[in-house]
N, C-alpha and C positions, 0 to 999 in steps of 0.2 A: 336581600335581593340586588344582584346587581345594576346599574342605570346605564339602559341598552344604549343612552344618548353620550355618554361618556366613556365604552366599554374597550375601544381598542388604542381613543387617543386624549388625546388632554387637554380638558372643555378650553372652549374658544382659544386655541391653538393649530396652525395650519401643519399638518404635518410635511416632514419633508419631501420635497418634490419640486419637480422642475416649473410649475405653475406658483408653489410660495417663494421660490428662488430668483421668478423672472417675474413677474407681475406687481406691476405699481396698485401694492396691495392700499386701500385705505387705513385710515385711524380707525384702530378698535372705538363702537361707538357704544354710550355708555347702557346698562340695562334697562328695561322698564320700571318703573316707581310708579307708584298710585296707579290713580283713574285716568285713563284718556278716549277720548271718543271719535270717532271716524265712520267713513260711512260704509268702508271694506276695511275687514282685519285677516292680512295674509301670513299663515305661518309657515315660514321655510324662503329663507333668503339663499335661494338655489337660481340655476337659470329662467324655470317656469315660475317661481314665486315675484323674482325682481321683472322680468319681463311681464304679467301679470300687472306687479303694480304700478309699471310704467306706461299700461297702456290705458288704465283707470283714470291713474292721473292727468294724462291727458285730454280722458272725457271730463274732466272737472272735479271728477269724486278725491274727497281726502281718503288715505289711504295709509293705516300704520303694518308695517311688516315688523314679525315675530322671527324671530330666531335663539334655538340654545345657543350657536358656536358664535361662526364668521361666516358673512358673506362668502358662496362659495364654499364654505369648510368640506360639503362632503359630494358626493358624486359629482356633484357641478366643478371643484373644483381636480378631481382624480379621474376623468377620463381623458382621451389623447385628443381630443378637438376637431376630431373629424367631422367635418360636414356631408354626409352622405346621402346617395340617393332611396329609397325606399325603407324596406325595415330589416327586420332581425329574420325576417326567412324570406323565401323567394317568392319572384309572380308567378311561377308556375302553381304551387301549394297556395297561393292567395284566390290564385282563380277557378281551382277545382274546388273550395270551399264555399267560394262568397259569389263568384259567378264574375264573369269579365266586366259590367257595369259597376258592381262593386268596388271590385280591386282596381278598377281604374281610376274609381272615386278617389280610392286612398293615396296612391300612386302620387295622382292631382295633389294631394295635399300636402304632402311630404316635398315637393315640388316650390309650391307657395312658403311651405316654411323657409326652404334656402332664401327663396327671395326675400322671405318679408326678414332674412338674420343680415342676409347681405345688406339692406337696407336701413336697417339699424345700427352696424354697425359701420354703415358711408356720416348717419347721422349722428353718434354721437360716440364714435372710437377711429374715427380716419385714420388716425394712425396705428389701427390693428394690423398686423403682418398676415393678414388674409389670404390665402391662399385656395384656389379650389382644388379637387381633385383628389383621388382615393386612389392608393395601391391594396392592391387586391393581394395577397400572398398564398400561394399554395406549398403545402406541403410536399405533393406528390404530383407526380403526371395526372394520375387520375383525376383529381383536385381541380387539377386545373385544367383538364377536359371539360371541369364540368363545368367551371366561371367561363369559358369561352363560350359556351351554349349558352348560359343566363346572356351575357355580352351579347350573340347573336339573338337570343329571343325578344332580348327587350327592345334592339333596334328594328325588330321585325313588326311588333305589335304596337310600340310606344313610339311611332315616329315623330307624330309633333310633338314630343320632348326627349327628344334622343340624350341617353349617358355620354354626358360631355365633361373631358377632362377626368374620365376617370379608365383604369388600364388594369391588365390581368398579367402580373407577374407572377411567377416561375420560381419558386426558392425551394430546394428538394438538395437535405445532407445527400453528397456525393456527386454533385453533378459537375460539370467543369466548369460552368459557367460561377462565376465569384462576383460580388456585387459590385459595384463602386463606389469611388468615397460620397457621393451625393446623395445616393440612396442609402447607407451606412446613416449619414447624417442625419437624413431626415427619420428613418427609423430612431436612432436615439432622441429627437426631441419629442417624440411619442412618447418612446419608453420612459424615458425619465419626468413624464409630468405626471407619472406614482408610483417612480420606485427612486432608488436611491441611484447615485451616480454607478456606483460599481455594479450595482445587480442589471441593473438595465446597458453596463458592458456587456457581464456576461451575456445576458439574455440574447442583444442584437449578435455579437460573436457567436455564436451557437447556431442561431439562425440563417446568417446569412453566408455565412463562411469566411472567417476575417480572422487573423488571429486576436484572443483577446486582449494581450497588451496594447497590441494597437488603436486598437476599440476603445480602449480605457481612455488612451492618450486622446482621442478624438473625442472622446464625450468629455472631460476635464477643460481643452481646449473649448468646446461648444459653453460649457457653463462660468468661463472665465470669460466668456463677451457677454453674459448678459448682466 
């Protein structure tokens, strides 16, 4: 039977990604042998597991974190690194199913999580290049209208916590507007978190209406500066 922990990649080896190429990755830690005792044992050294371990240790508990591969090996080291508001569904959907009060409580929880991330970054990684804001890309004019409607709904209903630093960007094939270099570089940085340089360049060039060779050269320059 195949081992699901090693199905897609080599054991304890980071895949080829922007994260692996640019992050100051710590040395590989030895495996656990023999018996160990702790107040809490956490399985999985991703963002959730390591954050929980940090808070528990700060509270005075002894903690052991077990990881089958390397810290951040899975989804935590392969995402785009965006810190956005809300969930993977919009607020009208949540309000329709949960009511205004519970939906707002969930929104507030995500805002608290964003503030916690900023606090942790300032305390433990002050040099981290954290930049607030998320670009919401639409493939068609109808999708762009839907994003504008969502932004207007949030601004109206969540006046105490407005959406700061977020914008709606229309990227549609056949449009006259072509993404500028800054937007292309930002898209490349996100794409190269989880894709090979060549694949990232192909995807970004197609989505943003720029020549593939030109975008590929930009991607190589970005990789060389890390």
